[in-house]
C-alpha positions in Angstrom: 1.5 38.1 6.4 2.5 35.0 8.1 0.2 33.3 10.8 3.0 33.8 13.9 1.6 30.5 15.6 1.8 28.1 12.3 5.4 27.8 11.4 5.0 25.4 8.7 2.4 22.7 6.8 3.6 19.7 6.4 2.0 17.2 3.6 1.2 13.3 3.7 -1.0 11.7 1.1 -2.1 8.5 -0.3 0.6 7.3 -2.4 0.3 6.5 -6.2 -3.3 7.5 -6.4 -2.9 9.9 -9.7 -4.3 12.9 -11.6 -4.2 14.8 -14.7 -5.2 18.3 -15.3 -4.2 21.0 -17.8 -2.6 23.9 -16.6 -3.9 26.5 -18.8 -7.7 26.1 -18.8 -7.7 24.0 -15.0 -9.8 21.6 -16.7 -9.1 17.9 -14.9 -8.8 15.5 -17.5 -10.7 12.7 -15.3 -11.1 11.3 -11.7 -8.3 10.5 -9.7 -7.3 6.9 -10.2 -7.0 5.3 -7.0 -3.7 3.5 -5.9 -6.0 -0.1 -5.8 -7.8 0.5 -8.8 -7.5 -2.9 -10.6 -8.4 -1.2 -14.1 -4.7 -0.9 -14.3 -3.9 -4.8 -14.1 -4.1 -5.1 -17.9 -1.6 -1.6 -18.2 1.0 -3.3 -16.1 0.9 -6.5 -18.5 1.2 -4.3 -21.5 4.3 -2.3 -20.1 5.9 -5.7 -19.1 5.2 -6.8 -22.9 6.2 -3.9 -24.5 9.6 -4.1 -22.8 10.0 -7.5 -23.4 9.5 -9.2 -20.0 10.6 -12.8 -20.4 10.6 -16.1 -18.7 8.5 -16.8 -14.9 5.9 -14.1 -14.1 7.9 -12.8 -11.3 10.9 -12.2 -13.5 8.8 -10.4 -15.9 7.6 -8.0 -13.7 11.1 -6.8 -12.5 11.9 -5.7 -16.3 12.0 -1.8 -14.4 13.3 -3.0 -11.0 17.1 -2.1 -11.5 16.6 1.2 -11.8 12.9 1.9 -9.9 13.2 -0.7 -7.0 9.7 -1.9 -8.0 7.8 -4.7 -10.0 5.7 -3.7 -12.5 2.3 -4.1 -11.0 -1.1 -2.2 -11.0 -0.2 -0.7 -7.8 2.0 1.9 -9.1 1.6 5.7 -10.4 3.1 5.2 -13.9 0.4 2.4 -15.0 -2.4 5.2 -13.5 -0.6 7.8 -15.6 -0.7 4.9 -18.8 -4.6 4.3 -18.5 -5.2 7.9 -18.5 -3.4 8.3 -21.7 -4.8 5.2 -23.1 -8.6 5.8 -22.1 -9.1 9.4 -22.1 -9.5 10.8 -25.4 -9.0 14.7 -24.4 -6.0 13.7 -22.9 -4.6 12.0 -26.0 -5.4 15.0 -28.0 -3.5 17.1 -26.2 -0.4 15.3 -26.0 -0.4 15.1 -29.7 -0.7 18.9 -30.0 2.2 20.7 -30.3 0.6 23.8 -29.0 -1.1 22.0 -25.8 1.4 19.1 -25.0 3.5 21.4 -22.3 0.2 22.3 -20.2 -0.4 18.7 -19.6 0.0 17.9 -15.9 0.2 14.4 -14.0 0.8 14.2 -10.3 0.0 12.1 -7.1 -2.4 14.0 -4.5 0.7 15.5 -2.9 1.4 17.4 -5.9 -2.5 18.3 -6.8 -2.5 19.7 -3.1 0.7 21.6 -3.1 -0.3 22.9 -6.6 -3.6 24.0 -5.2 -2.8 25.5 -2.0 0.1 27.6 -3.5 -1.9 29.0 -6.7 -4.9 31.3 -7.1 -8.6 30.3 -7.8 -9.8 31.0 -11.1 -13.5 31.6 -9.3 -15.0 33.5 -12.2 -14.4 30.8 -14.6 -15.4 28.1 -12.1 -18.9 30.0 -11.9 -19.3 30.1 -15.7 -18.3 26.4 -16.3 -20.0 24.9 -13.3 -17.2 23.0 -12.2 -14.0 22.9 -10.2 -11.0 24.0 -11.8 -7.4 23.5 -10.8 -5.9 27.1 -9.7 -3.4 29.1 -11.8 0.5 29.8 -10.9 0.6 26.9 -8.4 4.2 25.2 -7.7 4.6 22.0 -9.6 6.4 19.5 -7.0 6.4 16.4 -5.4 8.6 14.9 -2.9 11.2 11.9 -3.4 9.0 9.3 -1.1 6.1 9.9 -3.7 8.3 10.1 -6.9 9.8 6.7 -6.1 6.5 5.1 -6.5 5.7 6.3 -10.2 8.1 3.1 -12.2 9.6 6.3 -13.5 12.1 7.7 -11.1 15.8 6.4 -11.1 16.6 5.8 -7.1 20.2 6.9 -7.6 19.5 10.2 -9.4 16.5 10.8 -7.9 15.1 12.6 -10.9 12.9 11.3 -13.5 14.4 8.9 -15.8 13.4 9.7 -19.7 13.9 6.0 -20.6 11.8 5.1 -17.9 9.0 7.1 -18.6 8.9 5.9 -22.1 8.9 2.6 -21.3 5.9 3.2 -19.6 3.9 5.5 -21.5 4.6 3.5 -24.7 7.0 4.4 -27.3 4.0 6.0 -29.5 3.5 8.9 -27.0 5.0 12.3 -27.1 5.5 12.7 -23.5 7.2 16.0 -22.3 8.8 15.0 -19.4 10.0 18.3 -18.1 6.3 19.8 -18.1 4.2 17.0 -17.4 5.8 15.4 -14.6 6.6 17.5 -11.6 9.9 18.7 -10.2 11.1 16.2 -7.2 12.3 17.7 -4.0 13.7 16.6 -0.7 10.8 15.5 1.9 12.0 18.2 4.6 12.4 21.3 2.8 11.4 25.0 3.7 11.8 26.1 0.1 9.1 23.9 -1.3 6.2 26.8 -1.5 4.1 28.9 0.3 0.2 28.5 0.8 -1.8 31.6 -1.0 -4.7 29.8 -2.7 -6.9 30.6 0.5 -8.5 33.4 1.8 -6.8 36.5 2.9 -7.8 35.9 6.4 -7.1 32.4 6.2 -4.9 31.1 9.1 -2.6 29.3 6.4 -2.4 32.6 4.5 1.7 32.9 3.5 2.6 29.6 5.8 5.5 28.0 3.8 4.8 24.0 3.1 7.9 22.5 4.4 7.4 18.9 4.0 6.1 16.0 1.7 5.7 12.5 2.5 4.0 9.6 1.3 1.9 8.3 3.8 3.9 5.2 4.9 7.1 7.1 4.7 5.5 9.9 6.8 4.4 7.1 9.4 8.1 5.5 9.5 9.0 9.2 10.0 6.2 9.4 13.1 7.4 6.3 14.4 10.8 7.9 14.7 12.7 4.9 12.7 15.8 6.9 11.9 18.2 4.2 12.1 18.9 1.2 9.8 17.0 -1.5 11.1 14.2 0.1 12.7 10.7 -0.8 10.9 7.2 0.0 11.4 3.9 -1.7 10.3 0.6 0.4 9.6 -2.9 -1.2 9.5 -5.1 1.0 7.3 -7.3 -0.1 4.5 -4.0 -2.1 3.2 -0.9 -3.2 5.5 2.5 -1.5 4.9 5.4 -2.6 6.6 8.5 -0.7 5.9 12.1 -0.6 7.3 14.9 2.1 7.1 18.0 0.5 5.7 19.9 3.9 5.7 21.8 5.5 2.8 22.5 2.2 1.2 19.6 1.1 -0.8 18.9 -2.7 -0.3 17.8 -4.6 -3.6 15.0 -6.9 -2.8 15.0 -10.7 -4.2 12.0 -11.8 -1.8 9.0 -9.8 -3.3 9.9 -6.4 -1.5 9.9 -2.9 -2.9 13.0 -0.7 -2.8 12.2 2.7 -2.2 13.2 6.1 -0.8 12.3 6.2 3.1 13.0 10.4 3.3 15.4 13.1 2.6 16.4 16.2 4.4 17.4 19.1 3.2 20.2 20.9 5.3 18.9 24.6 5.9 22.4 25.8 7.1 23.8 25.3 3.4 20.9 24.4 1.4 22.2 21.4 0.6 20.3 18.0 0.5 21.2 15.0 2.5 21.9 11.9 1.2 18.3 10.1 0.7 17.6 7.3 3.3 16.1 4.4 1.9 13.5 1.8 2.7 12.3 -1.8 1.9 8.6 -2.2 1.9 5.9 -4.7 1.7 2.7 -3.5 0.4 -0.5 -5.4 1.3 -3.8 -4.4 -0.7 -6.5 -5.5 2.1 -6.1 -5.5 5.7 -9.1 -2.9 7.2 -10.9 -3.2 3.7 -11.4 -7.0 4.7 -13.4 -5.8 7.8 -15.2 -3.4 5.6 -16.0 -6.4 3.2 -17.7 -8.3 6.3 -19.8 -5.2 7.2 -20.7 -3.9 3.7 -20.9 -7.1 1.5 -21.8 -10.1 4.0 -23.3 -7.9 6.3 -22.2 -10.0 9.0 -21.0 -7.3 11.4 -22.4 -3.5 11.6 -19.1 -1.9 12.4 -15.5 -2.9 12.8 -15.6 -2.2 16.8 -17.6 -5.6 16.9 -15.1 -7.9 15.7 -12.9 -8.4 18.7 -15.2 -9.5 20.6 -16.4 -11.9 18.1 -12.8 -13.4 17.7 -12.5 -13.7 21.2 -15.8 -15.9 21.3 -14.3 -18.7 19.8 -10.7 -20.4 21.1 -9.6 -20.5 17.5 -10.5 -20.4 13.8 -10.5 -24.1 13.7 -8.4 -24.5 10.7 -10.3 -22.0 8.5 -8.4 -19.5 6.6 -9.4 -16.4 4.9 -7.2 -15.0 2.2 -8.4 -11.7 1.1 -6.8 -11.5 -2.4 -9.9 -9.5 -3.6 -7.8 -7.9 -6.5 -4.9 -10.3 -6.5 -2.0 -10.6 -4.1 0.6 -7.7 -3.3 4.0 -8.4 -1.6 5.7 -10.8 -1.4 4.0 -12.7 -3.9 2.7 -10.1 -6.7 -0.1 -12.5 -8.3 -2.5 -10.5 -10.2 -4.4 -13.6 -11.3 -5.0 -14.5 -7.5 -8.7 -14.2 -6.0 -9.9 -14.7 -2.3 -10.9 -17.7 -0.9 -12.1 -19.2 2.7 -10.7 -22.6 2.5 -11.0 -25.4 5.8 -14.7 -24.5 6.2 -16.6 -27.4 8.1 -20.6 -27.0 9.0 -19.3 -26.2 12.8 -17.9 -22.7 11.7 -19.9 -19.5 12.2 -19.7 -15.9 11.5 -17.0 -15.5 14.7 -14.9 -17.9 12.8 -14.8 -15.9 9.8 -14.5 -12.8 11.7 -11.7 -14.3 13.6 -10.1 -15.7 10.2 -10.3 -12.2 8.8 -8.3 -10.7 11.5 -5.7 -13.2 11.6 -5.3 -13.0 7.7 -4.0 -9.3 8.4 -1.3 -10.7 10.7 -0.7 -13.6 8.5 0.5 -11.2 5.4 2.3 -8.8 7.9 4.4 -12.1 8.7 4.9 -12.8 5.0 6.4 -9.3 4.6 8.2 -9.5 7.9 9.9 -13.0 7.1 11.1 -11.3 3.5 12.5 -8.3 5.4 14.4 -10.3 7.4 15.7 -12.4 4.6 16.6 -9.3 2.5 18.3 -7.2 5.0 20.0 -9.8 6.9 18.9 -7.9 9.8 16.7 -10.0 12.6 13.8 -7.7 13.6 13.9 -7.7 17.4 10.2 -5.7 17.8 7.8 -4.5 15.5 6.4 -0.9 16.1 2.7 -0.5 14.8 0.3 2.4 14.2 -3.2 2.8 12.0 -6.9 2.3 13.5 -6.7 -1.5 13.5 -4.1 -1.4 16.4 -7.0 -0.6 18.7 -8.0 -4.0 18.2 -5.9 -5.9 21.0 -6.8 -9.7 19.8 -5.2 -8.6 16.4 -2.2 -7.1 18.2 -1.7 -10.2 20.2 -2.1 -12.7 17.7 0.4 -10.5 15.2 3.1 -10.8 18.2 2.2 -14.5 18.7 2.5 -15.6 15.0 5.8 -13.3 14.5 7.2 -14.6 18.0 8.7 -11.0 18.6 7.0 -7.9 20.5 4.6 -5.7 19.1 4.8 -2.2 19.9 2.1 0.5 19.9 3.3 4.1 20.5 1.1 6.6 22.6 0.1 8.7 19.7 -1.5 6.4 16.8 -1.5 9.0 14.4 2.0 8.8 13.3 1.1 9.4 9.4 0.1 13.2 10.6 2.7 13.2 13.3 5.8 12.3 10.6 4.4 15.2 8.3 4.5 17.6 10.9 8.0 16.3 12.2 9.5 16.8 9.0 7.9 20.4 8.3 9.1 21.4 11.9 12.5 19.9 11.4 12.7 22.2 8.0 11.9 25.3 9.9 13.9 25.1 13.1 10.9 23.9 15.5 13.2 20.9 16.0 17.1 21.0 16.1 17.4 17.7 14.8 16.3 13.9 14.8 17.6 13.1 18.2 15.2 15.8 19.8 12.4 14.3 17.9 13.0 10.6 18.5 13.0 11.7 22.3 9.1 12.3 22.0 8.6 8.8 21.3 6.7 6.9 23.7 5.4 3.2 24.2 1.8 3.0 24.9 1.5 -1.1 24.6 3.5 -3.9 24.2 2.3 -7.4 23.7 4.8 -10.3 23.8 4.3 -14.1 22.0 2.2 -16.2 24.2 1.6 -18.9 21.3 3.5 -22.3 21.6 5.9 -22.8 18.8 4.2 -26.3 17.5 0.8 -24.3 17.4 2.3 -21.2 15.6 4.4 -23.6 13.1 0.9 -25.5 12.5 -0.9 -22.2 11.9 1.8 -20.8 9.6 1.7 -24.3 7.3 -2.1 -23.6 7.2 -2.1 -20.2 5.9 0.7 -21.0 3.1 -1.4 -23.9 1.8 -4.5 -21.8 1.8 -2.2 -18.7 0.0 -1.8 -21.7 -2.8 -5.3 -22.5 -3.4 -5.7 -18.3 -4.4 -3.4 -18.1 -6.8 -3.7 -18.4 -10.6 -7.6 -18.3 -10.4 -7.9 -16.0 -13.3 -7.3 -17.9 -16.8 -7.4 -16.5 -20.3 -11.4 -17.0 -20.1 -12.0 -14.3 -17.3 
């Protein structure tokens, strides 16, 4: 019997992180490969080379972009899948076996959670093997937002494309697309599955899973960005700026990603509405740069110290920190870049380093912001923000200063979870439409630019000069 007070569950997940398991035995082939794992950089290069990517590096990376909206880069789930296939012997053996091939499953974390929650456990076998096994009989699905991050989904049909899959896994791999990749469904859909993989008295028993959204799309949904031209920026481990472009997908020529923002299912008819597309710029290092200051340089003991340190000096005095620790993502897509601090003098202190680390997030957000304006031809009049770093008032003020537009923080900072809840509630009738959800969104704080134009131009010129210093650091010898 379903709980009377929990109407539905929505899932939101760290996108691109990929896991593989055997549906028959329940055994996982390997640990999950995380979204920013740099082991897949060489895999991306291999995929480009195998598919005749020619010319400049930026053009080579676009060999699959016309169908997927994505450059070939280590970031995306398809490269994680290829790494697992190329490196895990048991997985290779099962894919080569006619009897085992159909039992191989790949999924991002939303798929894994859905599969586990809707399946039944194999407790006796787990005790015998002393290892955690995947449940059995689970629903094997993903949604359009997560599907669009694989390098394997056609953005027009919203289905896996056999040709794309083969280009990603390699021509020699006998890959069973129909069984090894999950069914792609709308983001808000009351028929995704029913939770069974919990105890009989658990509050979630028999509750429907009614929404799946990748974390950044969930944040866009939670920020009530339902009209074309509305955008949000999430400051987490990385930094992610996304704009709603409506039902027309916008191809990027300025280093951004064309992705699916969300798709709703009409409960009355059972039909899926047209997908809503988005433009996104993904930056690998934002909050993780502050973690680096704490854990590696050990110049702070917690992130909460950074605001006071940054404000203890009037400026970074011409010093820039470019956190290209594993290359640069949007809008550059330079895997051979590496981090650098430039403009150092003997007068710089740890306060300047901390300030420049915070400023690097704002500069990277502006790079994406400017590319978004160029691609969409829409002038963004404000930027809605969320994520843990929005509690740092220095960073938010500097962000407004360097963008020269207002920065707006909503009442609720947990917009990712909120977006998944909104999408699930919408599917089961908790809210009647997007307008009702929009009315619940409210402003908490607004920052307006206080920086003189000449100062902004000088600061921006210095950042761009610093970024150039970080590029092409790696060569064939390293």
